[in-house]
C-alpha positions, 0 to 999 in steps of 0.5 A, a space after each residue: 707790458 703795456 704801451 706806456 702813453 696815455 689812451 684818449 678818452 674814447 680809445 679807438 682805432 688811433 691808439 692802436 696804430 700809434 706809438 708802441 702799439 702800431 709795431 706791436 699791432 703789426 708784429 701780431 697780426 703779421 703772424 696771422 697773416 702768413 697763416 691766413 696768406 697760407 690758406 687762401 694760397 693752398 686753397 686756390 691751387 689745390 685743384 691744380 696739385 690734384 691735377 698733377 700729383 693725384 690724391 683727389 680721394 684726400 682732398 679734405 685731409 689737407 685742410 683736416 690734417 692741416 687744422 689738427 697739428 694746429 690744434 696741437 701748436 695752438 695747444 704747444 703755445 702756452 708752455 712755449 711762451 713760458 718757456 721760451 718768452 714771445 720772441 723764442 716762440 716765434 722763431 720756433 713757429 717761424 721754423 716748423 712752418 718755412 720746413 713744411 713750406 718747403 716740403 709741400 713746394 717739392 711733394 710728388 705725391 699727396 702723402 708727401 704733400 700731407 705731411 708737409 702740410 702738417 708740419 705748416 699747421 704745427 707752426 701756424 698753430 702757435 702763430 695765431 694763438 700766441 697773436 692771441 695771447 698775448 692781446 692781453 699783455 700787450 695792450 690795454 683793456 679797452 682796446 682788447 676789442 679793436 686789436 682782435 678785429 684787427 687779428 680777423 682783418 687780417 683774413 682780408 689782407 689774405 683774401 687780396 694776396 693769397 687768391 692771386 699770389 696761389 691764382 698766378 701761379 696756377 695759372 703758369 702751371 707753377 704750383 710750388 712757386 706758391 709755396 715758395 712765395 710763403 717762405 720771405 714772408 715766414 722771415 719778416 714775420 720772424 724778424 718783427 717780432 725779434 724786434 719789437 716783442 718782449 724777450 724771455 725773462 730770466 726768471 723759470 717761469 713753471 708752465 702748466 703740463 700739457 694736456 696730453 690725455 685729452 689733446 690724444 684723444 681729440 687728435 684721434 677724433 679728429 681723424 676718425 671724423 676725417 675717415 668718415 668723411 671719406 663717405 667709402 662706404 656706409 659702415 666707414 661713415 657711421 663707424 668714423 662718426 660715432 667714433 668721433 662723438 665718442 672720443 670728444 665726449 670721452 674729452 669732455 670727462 677728462 676736461 672737468 675731472 683732470 687738473 691739467 685742462 686743455 681748456 679753462 676751468 669751468 668751460 663745461 660746467 653748467 650754466 658755462 658762461 665761457 662754454 656758450 662762447 665757445 660754442 658759438 665762436 665754433 659754430 661760426 668758424 663752422 660756417 665760414 670753414 665748410 663753406 670755403 673749401 670746396 668753393 674753389 671746386 665749385 667755381 672751375 667745374 660748374 661755372 667755368 672760372 679760372 684758377 685766378 678768378 674762382 679763388 678770388 670769388 671765394 675770398 669775398 667771404 673773409 673780405 665781408 668778415 673783415 669789413 664787419 669786424 673792423 667797422 663794429 669793434 668799437 661798438 658797446 652795450 645793446 649796440 654790440 648785443 645786436 650785432 652779435 645775435 644778427 651775426 648767425 641770422 644773415 650766415 644763415 639766409 647765406 647759405 641758404 642762397 648758396 643751396 640754390 645758386 651755386 648748382 645753377 648753371 642753366 641761367 646766364 652765368 652772371 645773374 648766378 655768380 652775382 647771387 653767389 658773391 653777394 651770399 658769401 659776402 652777406 655770410 662773412 659780414 655774418 660772422 665778422 659782427 660777432 667773432 670779435 665781440 665774442 672772442 672780447 666776452 671770452 677775455 672778459 669772462 675767463 677765470 682768474 689765474 687762467 686768462 692766458 689759457 683762455 685767450 690762446 683756446 680762443 684759436 683751439 676750440 676755432 681749429 677743433 671746429 675747422 677740423 670738424 668742419 672739413 670732415 663734415 664738409 668732405 661727408 657731404 659733398 662724397 655723398 652727394 657726389 657719388 650719384 655721378 657714379 662711374 662718370 666722376 663726382 655730381 658736383 652740382 649735387 654735392 654743392 647743393 647738399 653741402 651747403 643745406 649742411 652748413 646752414 645747420 651750423 649758424 642755426 644751432 649758433 642762433 640756440 645757443 645764444 638765446 641759452 642761459 649760459 650766454 646772456 649772463 656771458 652777454 651781461 659780463 
């Protein structure tokens, strides 16, 4: 179902944000905004949460469990869409999200907080995947890049609202209220979806069975990586990471042989255009995720920023992402190819600057913060230049009959990258910070080695973009 009004000769933002398309855009982007706002609120208040209820060793697990659940929710979105329709799917997702949010608000120990985060992630994963899956259903093909850029821009809205809400509640000592703030937002998103998205049709739609084996292996792989990422000792670190790699290998083998796949057919075949596109999006997602998880902690401990200030500084990376995505979403041909390849170069440069600037506390505070903010903006711009175009390329090269799976898998791959990225970030911080000994974490060392580790992701992305399979996708 697409909007019936005639597109202009050169479809632009006016076509996407007018008539029926405007209402549909608001409904789809609202689900993404809810998930993004929640992420920034949680990131901003987490230092305050840990100070009250403890659980510093499980700091990164707040993101890991949240993302594992989001992966499961995203995988469930396709059959949920088939059986319950878009309206029913949004309602189920919102109810699960609200239940998890209420659990987080009443948590008095980290174990309860993690349970709530899992439920939040499951509901949020469904909302994210449904939004991407509906783009190709409700918008004409020329509008896909701008619609995907709009979904990305919701992270920019979150950079304004999330840190403000989280920071204000944290500074008032009322971090639980930040979670309660999300409940009415979820209600508004659900109400909009019920009014404007198509209902379930009368026919019974046969959906593909869930790839349960792959999901189980992937979940175990994420938990193994997270366990290793805690850096408790050398043996557990090695065992966890090796186990995670073996399980990921089993996921790939199972995907290639199974009739019921997590990703579209041919993703892991050579040369695989889809595989290279998914790999590029995953590596860009890792760059953002690993950077943003520990930023509030580093900014508060190393640079003396308040929770509100740290939240806003950390959020400028997504602001750069949003601005670049909106500004370049209409590019085509060689210009599109140029900005896509420029993306990981800028992200790599930003990590190099952060390696120096984040632990640099011996200079004037304003100089270090200026360098940090500039690096974060540049890194975000790099991701924003490439990510929406990569997503649109995935929709274009998707195998016939698997378009919905390819669309929802964009978020599945991003969430998987986020989960493993969080584990790697936790490992880098725990190992590098352990030099502090009995006096606590050596935060400066942790910051330096985290960004050295993160720099590997955009570097690998450059190699992927120079592969034959990626060039095949770029020509599509």
